[in-house]
C-alpha positions as CSV (number, residue, x, y, z in Angstrom):
1,M,-12.0,9.4,-10.3
2,S,-13.2,6.4,-12.3
3,N,-11.8,4.7,-15.4
4,N,-13.8,3.7,-18.5
5,L,-14.9,0.4,-16.8
6,G,-16.7,2.4,-14.1
7,M,-14.2,1.4,-11.4
8,D,-12.8,3.8,-8.9
9,V,-9.1,4.4,-9.3
10,R,-6.5,6.1,-7.3
11,K,-6.5,9.9,-7.7
12,A,-3.0,10.6,-6.3
13,P,0.1,9.9,-8.4
14,R,1.9,6.7,-7.6
15,S,5.6,6.5,-6.7
16,R,7.6,3.3,-7.0
17,C,9.4,2.1,-3.9
18,R,10.6,-1.0,-2.1
19,I,9.6,-1.1,1.6
20,D,9.6,-4.4,3.5
21,S,6.3,-4.5,5.5
22,K,3.8,-6.7,7.3
23,V,0.1,-6.6,6.7
24,R,-2.4,-7.8,9.3
25,Y,-6.0,-8.8,8.6
26,F,-7.7,-9.9,11.8
27,K,-5.6,-12.8,13.0
28,Q,-3.8,-13.3,9.7
29,E,-0.4,-11.7,9.1
30,A,1.7,-11.7,5.9
31,D,5.1,-10.4,5.0
32,G,5.3,-8.3,1.9
33,R,6.9,-5.4,0.1
34,V,5.3,-2.0,-0.7
35,I,5.9,-1.7,-4.5
36,N,4.2,1.7,-5.0
37,I,2.7,4.3,-2.7
38,S,0.7,7.5,-3.1
39,R,-0.7,9.9,-0.5
40,S,-4.0,7.9,-0.6
41,G,-2.9,4.3,-0.7
42,L,-0.3,1.7,-1.6
43,A,0.2,-1.7,-3.3
44,L,1.9,-4.6,-1.6
45,E,3.5,-7.6,-3.2
46,L,2.8,-10.5,-0.7
47,A,5.2,-13.3,0.2
48,S,2.3,-15.5,1.2
49,K,-1.5,-15.6,0.7
50,L,-3.7,-13.3,2.7
51,Q,-7.5,-14.0,2.5
52,A,-8.6,-10.3,2.8
53,A,-11.6,-9.3,0.7
54,A,-12.2,-5.9,-0.8
55,G,-13.6,-3.5,1.9
56,S,-11.8,-5.3,4.7
57,P,-9.8,-3.3,7.3
58,V,-6.1,-4.0,7.5
59,V,-3.0,-2.6,9.3
60,I,0.3,-2.2,7.5
61,E,3.5,-2.0,9.5
62,N,7.0,-1.0,8.4
63,D,10.1,0.7,9.7
64,D,9.9,3.7,7.4
65,I,6.3,4.8,8.0
66,G,5.1,2.9,11.1
67,L,1.6,1.7,11.5
68,L,-1.0,2.6,8.9
69,E,-4.7,1.7,8.9
70,G,-6.3,1.0,5.6
71,V,-9.0,-0.7,3.6
72,V,-8.4,-3.4,1.0
73,R,-9.4,-2.2,-2.5
74,W,-8.3,-5.3,-4.4
75,N,-6.4,-8.6,-3.7
76,Y,-5.2,-10.4,-6.8
77,G,-2.2,-12.5,-8.0
78,G,-0.1,-12.1,-4.9
79,R,-0.6,-8.4,-4.7
80,I,-3.0,-6.3,-2.6
81,G,-4.1,-2.7,-3.0
82,I,-4.9,-0.7,0.1
83,M,-6.5,2.7,0.5
84,F,-5.4,4.6,3.7
85,K,-8.1,5.5,6.2
86,P,-8.5,9.2,5.9
87,N,-7.5,10.1,9.4
88,S,-5.0,12.8,10.3
89,N,-2.5,10.2,11.7
90,S,-2.2,8.3,8.4
91,I,-2.0,11.5,6.3
92,A,0.8,12.9,8.6
93,K,2.8,9.7,8.5
94,V,2.7,9.4,4.7
95,A,3.5,13.1,4.2
96,A,6.5,12.7,6.5
97,Y,7.6,9.6,4.6
98,F,7.6,11.6,1.3
99,R,9.3,14.5,2.8
100,N,12.1,12.6,4.6
101,F,12.6,9.1,3.2
102,H,11.2,8.5,-0.2
103,Q,13.4,7.9,-3.2
104,E,11.9,6.9,-6.5
105,V,12.9,3.3,-7.4
106,R,13.6,2.6,-11.0
107,P,13.6,-0.9,-12.5
108,V,16.9,-2.5,-13.2
109,L,17.2,-3.7,-16.8
110,R,19.7,-6.5,-17.5
111,G,20.8,-7.1,-21.0
């Protein structure tokens, strides 16, 4: 799927979440929080900079899902978008997460 700018976009619907995670890019490691996830990828809000370019391989680790391998799609403004590598291990882990753990997170509005 592509948008009107000709860029590829995520095909699967996104679900909001908050999952503390670590992302590793070669010898760099950064703490972060998964802010949305789909069956094909996720977006992380980073606590520190990570110099990972689009197309670079990364590993995401968290307690809810375990280790996931992915490829950086974008890295901008303290957030990073990752597309899962399409292997059966990643697909099974994400499916299990949605089946057993996921709860949609709604923003809290303060008035």
